[in-house]
C-alpha positions, 0 to 999 in steps of 0.5 A, spaced: 291 967 430 293 962 435 298 963 441 304 961 437 303 967 432 306 971 437 313 968 437 314 966 430 318 973 428 323 971 433 323 964 431 325 966 424 330 970 427 333 965 431 333 960 425 336 965 421 342 965 426 342 958 429 341 951 425 338 948 432 332 951 436 328 948 441 321 950 441 316 949 448 309 950 446 303 947 450 297 943 447 293 948 443 298 953 441 299 952 434 306 949 433 303 943 429 298 947 425 299 954 424 307 954 425 308 950 419 304 954 414 307 960 417 314 958 415 312 955 408 309 962 407 315 966 410 321 969 405 326 965 409 323 959 406 321 961 399 322 955 395 325 951 400 323 944 403 320 942 410 320 935 413 315 934 419 316 928 424 310 926 427 310 920 432 303 917 429 300 915 423 293 918 424 296 925 427 301 925 420 294 924 416 290 929 420 295 934 420 296 934 413 289 934 411 288 940 415 294 944 413 292 942 405 285 945 407 288 951 410 291 952 403 285 951 399 288 945 396 288 937 396 293 933 400 299 932 396 300 938 393 304 943 397 303 939 403 303 931 403 304 926 408 308 919 407 307 913 412 308 906 412 305 903 406 302 910 404 303 916 401 300 922 398 306 927 395 308 930 388 313 934 385 310 941 388 310 938 395 314 943 400 312 940 406 312 933 407 309 930 414 312 923 415 312 918 421 318 916 425 320 910 421 320 913 414 324 919 417 330 914 419 329 910 412 330 917 408 336 918 412 339 912 411 337 913 403 340 920 403 345 921 409 345 928 407 338 929 407 340 934 401 332 935 399 331 938 406 332 945 408 328 945 415 326 938 419 321 939 425 321 934 430 313 935 433 311 932 440 319 931 441 317 930 449 314 923 447 322 921 446 320 915 442 326 910 440 326 913 432 325 920 434 332 919 439 335 915 433 333 920 428 336 926 432 342 923 433 343 921 425 341 929 424 346 931 428 351 927 424 348 930 418 349 937 420 357 936 420 356 935 413 351 940 412 351 945 417 345 949 413 340 944 415 336 947 420 333 943 426 327 945 430 325 941 436 318 942 438 315 939 445 309 941 449 312 938 456 319 937 456 325 939 460 327 944 455 333 946 459 337 940 459 335 939 451 338 946 450 344 944 453 345 938 450 344 941 443 347 947 444 341 951 442 337 957 444 330 955 447 323 959 445 317 959 449 310 960 447 304 961 451 298 956 450 291 958 449 288 954 454 282 955 459 283 953 466 281 945 467 279 944 474 282 937 477 278 932 481 281 926 484 277 920 485 280 915 490 281 908 487 277 903 490 277 895 490 273 894 483 276 893 477 279 899 473 273 898 468 268 899 473 271 905 476 272 908 470 265 907 467 262 910 474 266 916 473 263 917 465 256 916 468 258 921 473 261 926 468 255 925 463 250 927 469 254 933 471 257 936 465 256 938 458 260 937 452 264 931 450 268 926 454 275 923 453 277 917 457 284 915 458 285 908 459 292 903 459 290 899 453 285 895 448 282 890 454 280 896 459 277 900 453 273 894 451 271 892 458 269 899 459 265 900 453 261 893 455 260 896 462 257 902 459 253 899 454 250 894 459 249 900 464 246 904 458 247 911 455 243 917 453 240 916 446 244 922 444 251 920 446 255 916 442 261 911 444 267 911 440 274 907 441 280 910 439 286 905 439 293 904 435 290 897 432 284 900 429 284 902 421 286 909 420 278 910 418 276 907 424 281 912 428 278 918 424 271 916 426 273 917 433 276 924 433 271 927 428 266 932 431 259 929 433 253 931 429 249 937 432 245 935 438 250 929 439 255 928 444 261 923 444 265 919 449 271 917 446 275 911 450 282 912 448 289 910 449 295 915 450 294 916 442 290 922 444 295 925 449 298 929 443 297 931 436 290 929 435 284 934 437 278 931 438 272 937 437 268 939 443 272 935 449 270 939 456 271 933 460 277 928 461 277 922 465 284 919 466 286 912 469 293 915 470 296 908 467 299 907 460 302 901 456 309 901 456 314 896 453 320 894 457 325 890 455 329 885 460 336 884 457 337 878 461 331 874 459 331 877 452 324 879 452 320 885 451 314 886 456 308 890 455 307 893 462 301 897 465 305 903 468 303 909 472 304 915 467 308 921 469 306 928 471 308 931 464 303 926 461 298 927 466 298 934 465 298 933 457 291 929 458 288 934 463 289 939 458 285 936 452 279 938 456 281 946 456 282 947 449 275 951 447 272 953 454 274 951 461 274 944 463 274 938 468 279 933 469 277 927 473 284 923 476 283 916 478 288 917 484 290 921 490 293 928 490 298 926 495 300 920 490 300 924 484 305 929 487 310 923 487 309 921 480 315 921 476 316 928 473 317 926 466 316 920 462 322 915 461 325 916 454 324 909 450 331 908 448 332 907 456 327 901 456 326 898 449 329 892 445 335 896 441 336 890 436 333 894 430 336 901 433 343 897 433 342 895 426 340 902 423 346 905 427 351 899 423 347 901 417 349 908 418 356 906 418 358 907 425 358 905 432 353 907 437 358 910 442 360 915 436 353 918 435 351 924 440 345 921 444 341 925 448 340 919 453 345 914 451 343 907 450 344 902 456 350 897 455 346 891 457 341 892 452 346 894 447 350 887 448 344 883 448 342 886 441 349 885 438 349 878 440 342 877 437 344 880 430 351 876 430 347 870 431 342 872 425 349 874 421 347 881 420 353 884 424 360 881 424 364 880 431 367 887 430 359 890 430 359 892 423 354 890 418 355 884 414 352 884 406 347 879 409 345 885 414 345 890 408 340 886 405 336 885 411 336 892 412 333 894 406 326 889 407 324 894 412 322 890 418 324 887 424 331 884 424 329 878 426 324 877 421 328 880 415 333 874 417 328 869 416 326 872 410 333 871 407 334 864 409 327 862 406 331 865 399 336 860 401 332 854 402 328 856 396 335 855 392 336 849 395 330 846 393 325 847 398 319 850 393 314 855 397 319 857 402 319 864 401 312 864 400 311 861 407 316 866 410 313 872 407 306 870 410 309 868 417 313 874 417 307 878 416 303 874 422 309 875 427 309 882 426 303 883 430 303 877 436 296 879 437 293 875 431 297 869 433 292 864 436 290 856 436 294 852 431 299 856 428 300 852 422 293 852 420 293 860 421 298 861 416 294 857 411 288 862 412 291 868 412 289 871 405 281 870 408 281 872 415 287 877 416 287 882 410 292 887 413 297 881 414 296 878 407 297 885 404 304 886 408 305 879 406 304 881 399 309 887 400 314 882 402 313 877 396 314 883 392 321 885 395 323 878 395 321 877 388 316 871 389 309 869 389 304 867 394 301 861 390 299 855 394 301 850 396 305 852 402 310 847 405 308 848 412 312 843 415 318 848 414 314 853 419 318 852 425 325 851 421 324 858 418 321 861 425 328 859 428 332 863 424 328 869 427 328 867 434 334 863 435 335 865 442 328 862 443 329 855 441 326 851 448 328 845 450 324 841 455 327 841 462 323 838 468 316 841 468 318 847 464 323 849 458 330 852 458 331 857 452 337 858 448 338 865 451 339 861 458 332 863 461 327 859 463 320 859 461 313 855 462 308 852 458 301 851 460 299 844 462 293 845 458 297 848 452 296 843 445 304 843 445 305 841 452 310 835 453 313 837 446 321 836 447 323 842 443 319 848 441 321 855 437 317 860 442 314 865 438 310 869 443 313 869 451 311 874 456 313 875 463 308 874 468 310 876 475 317 872 476 315 867 470 316 867 463 310 864 460 310 861 453 303 863 449 305 861 442 310 856 439 311 851 434 314 844 435 321 842 432 325 836 431 332 836 433 334 833 427 331 839 423 335 843 428 342 840 426 340 839 419 338 847 418 344 849 423 349 844 421 354 850 418 353 854 425 354 849 430 361 846 433 363 842 439 366 846 445 370 844 451 368 847 457 369 846 464 363 847 469 362 847 476 357 841 479 353 844 485 351 837 487 358 834 487 362 840 489 367 839 484 369 841 477 368 837 471 370 838 463 366 836 457 365 837 450 358 840 448 354 841 442 351 848 444 345 852 441 346 858 444 346 856 452 342 850 450 346 843 450 344 839 444 349 834 445 355 832 450 360 827 452 366 827 457 373 830 456 379 830 460 379 835 466 382 842 465 383 847 471 387 853 469 385 859 473 381 862 467 377 856 466 375 856 473 373 863 473 369 861 466 366 855 470 364 860 476 361 865 471 357 860 468 354 857 474 353 864 477 349 866 470 345 860 471 343 861 478 342 868 478 346 873 483 342 871 489 347 865 489 352 870 491 354 872 499 350 879 499 350 883 505 347 890 507 352 894 505 353 891 498 345 891 497 345 898 499 350 900 494 346 897 488 340 901 491 344 907 491 347 906 484 340 905 481 337 911 485 342 915 482 342 913 475 334 914 475 335 921 478 341 923 474 340 919 467 345 924 464 351 923 468 352 916 465 353 912 472 355 905 471 349 900 471 348 896 477 341 893 475 341 885 476 341 885 468 347 889 468 351 886 473 350 879 470 352 881 463 358 884 466 360 879 471 367 877 467 369 885 468 367 886 476 367 879 479 371 875 474 378 877 477 376 874 484 373 867 481 380 864 478 383 862 485 376 859 488 376 851 488 370 850 493 363 853 494 365 855 501 370 860 498 364 863 494 361 864 500 366 869 502 367 873 496 368 880 498 362 882 494 361 890 496 369 891 495 368 888 488 362 892 486 365 898 489 371 897 484 366 899 478 366 906 480 372 910 480 375 914 486 372 920 484 365 917 483 366 913 490 367 920 493 361 923 489 356 918 491 358 918 498 356 926 498 350 925 494 347 919 497 351 918 503 350 911 507 348 915 514 345 921 516 347 924 523 341 926 528 341 932 532 343 928 538 350 925 534 347 918 532 349 916 526 343 913 522 343 908 516 339 910 510 335 905 507 335 906 500 331 900 498 324 902 501 319 906 497 321 913 496 328 912 495 331 913 502 329 912 509 331 913 516 328 910 522 330 914 529 327 915 536 322 921 535 326 924 541 332 925 537 328 929 532 326 935 537 328 941 534 329 939 527 324 943 523 326 941 516 326 934 514 333 931 512 335 930 505 340 927 500 342 929 493 344 936 495 337 937 498 333 935 492 331 928 495 327 928 501 328 922 506 322 919 509 323 919 516 320 913 520 319 916 527 320 911 533 317 910 540 323 909 546 322 902 545 323 903 537 316 901 535 313 905 529 309 911 531 309 915 524 312 916 517 313 923 514 317 927 509 315 933 512 317 934 520 314 941 520 307 938 519 308 933 523 310 937 529 304 942 528 298 937 527 299 929 528 304 931 534 298 932 539 295 925 539 302 922 539 304 926 545 298 924 549 299 916 547 307 917 549 306 920 555 301 915 558 305 909 555 312 912 557 312 917 563 319 917 564 321 920 558 320 928 555 314 929 551 314 937 550 308 941 548 312 944 542 317 939 540 320 944 534 323 948 539 325 943 544 332 940 545 333 933 542 335 928 547 336 920 548 335 920 555 329 920 560 327 926 564 331 924 570 337 923 566 336 930 563 335 933 570 342 931 572 
């Protein structure tokens, strides 16, 4: 029996008394396999239906197949699964394993989940957007159906915080794992693929069994595979790639056990961290990296970043080597740096584009603030999502779903693409034959930007023969819209349709680059085929460093924009600030988002409200850097961002640049209505304006948790710098720290302050977070150097026992 068996009687007792239970169980305990079968057979669940949520399609299918085999049945009898575009289930199915989007759809279709008795959230520690949304909706369902039971299962999670939020008991299961020896490989200057390939060759020579390698993404996996193939692998070693973009058949081949006498090396993304079991893994090689999508609300762009994984994720990865026997894990990292990683992975809801989530909440029939979230969605992300959905006409001005929004929601794709599909229907009714077919194909292609290449119009014409998965999805859209995909396609409408999906990405040439309708700037490579086009619809934009780069776009004419959007555009009278002349001016503008399509002069109007709005537009366009920042204001922002990171559940106001820009009217607006000169802008009391975003109790709490200064033993008040690495730092002459054994801390002792120790002339000597270790080890050499360089100062043998001082030896003797 698997380890989870020991706690199952206690679990069923808890489920009998509570409708929410949290189960913490490490990989290999049996929570995804043994536990569901036990519950199916238990008398308390006789004749009842269980729904289990899995984050990934491959895991859902693999677990369903395994559980069905344990019952001696085919998948689809007692145990079934349902993933996007595929399902195996029947009237006899009592355990249905679903992926996250499917669960959300079921909740929307049946808000009481009337056919479900127990809902299991597997691998909840991944904190995906869909899982957080589904849990919030299920908590609503329980208000109508308190008999619906929720079991939240996780391998690595802050269960105390989760249990407190859900008011649920926690049950802990021990895992069945063997010790895994951790070995750190210090990163060097070679490309990541070369370092990982070397580690694979080393592991093959030193260890038996199969090897699982974690890499951040497809590019690194392909590069590593190519290197290993060039270097040569032993004949009995099979090399496999494991990626989310592969077909399910290819993924299943990667996780299948090798033939007798064979070994395998699997190069994987974080797909293999949890849920999936690859037989015979004895060695894990961990790059310590993953791909993470992060949304930047100011630019309206999601960036797929390569980021360091958390300690919890690293522990998960290492654990894959200890499932069947003692294993070994190579981490491309240093022990010290690994200790400084985040403990847990940030929930996706805190960093993701929330457009689809916002539409789901509206379709549910409530506002975001009315749901109980484990992590509240960030206000700036929500504001951008609502603005876009209103522009797409899927939400009204009150944030409620429109009739068009209901139709878009039923299409089961991104809100952007759904809006485009529905607009194609309108164009078709107006006589644009083939508009719906073209939109179906374009939507299928835009669902995965990786397939975009070359001339987009030409790509759309050959989807049927070159992109079978996209063609299958286009056929699904066509079925929903009630059209066929027969040619010819009106390819000249491609940009018009695309603009209905990406109205915030209409791009107008400005100087050497482009301005987007959302206010952001972007560039197009001079070598790009569309370089020099005056107006584009940007389909794929990525942030590279500080630059937004347009990779794929469609050219569009101003005539097409004005013709297709004539009912949505109107003239506005705006007062603006002209930086060159140093004065206000008023003009009438025909705007598309923040793009001015046409303008004409108007009579100057200068009320306080118009001045305020003019300055807000100026600051939004120029960025926060145009404001008079001083050290106090900058440090306040760094303190608040650190506090929000360390106390995510405390709902501290967001002091990020994006949040400050999106809320200019509330915190800075009141100061702007009386300003008529740029010189006055430079005199704004920025620190006071920012501080007023906090209530008085919050201001006091901030000073207690993250004070501006730390008092040295000598009485000196030293400013704490919250902008540097580590989150907090002080600089102090080393003599002032004599007698100080423990390092300074903030956040009520939870966060160590980095101490930069200085010489008497304030030159850096050492940086440490462990004073006791510094006195015991490095001090001997430092003392030798300081005695020679500063003989007039006091350099004790045992500084930990000496009195702190700011004086020379002569002054101390007086």
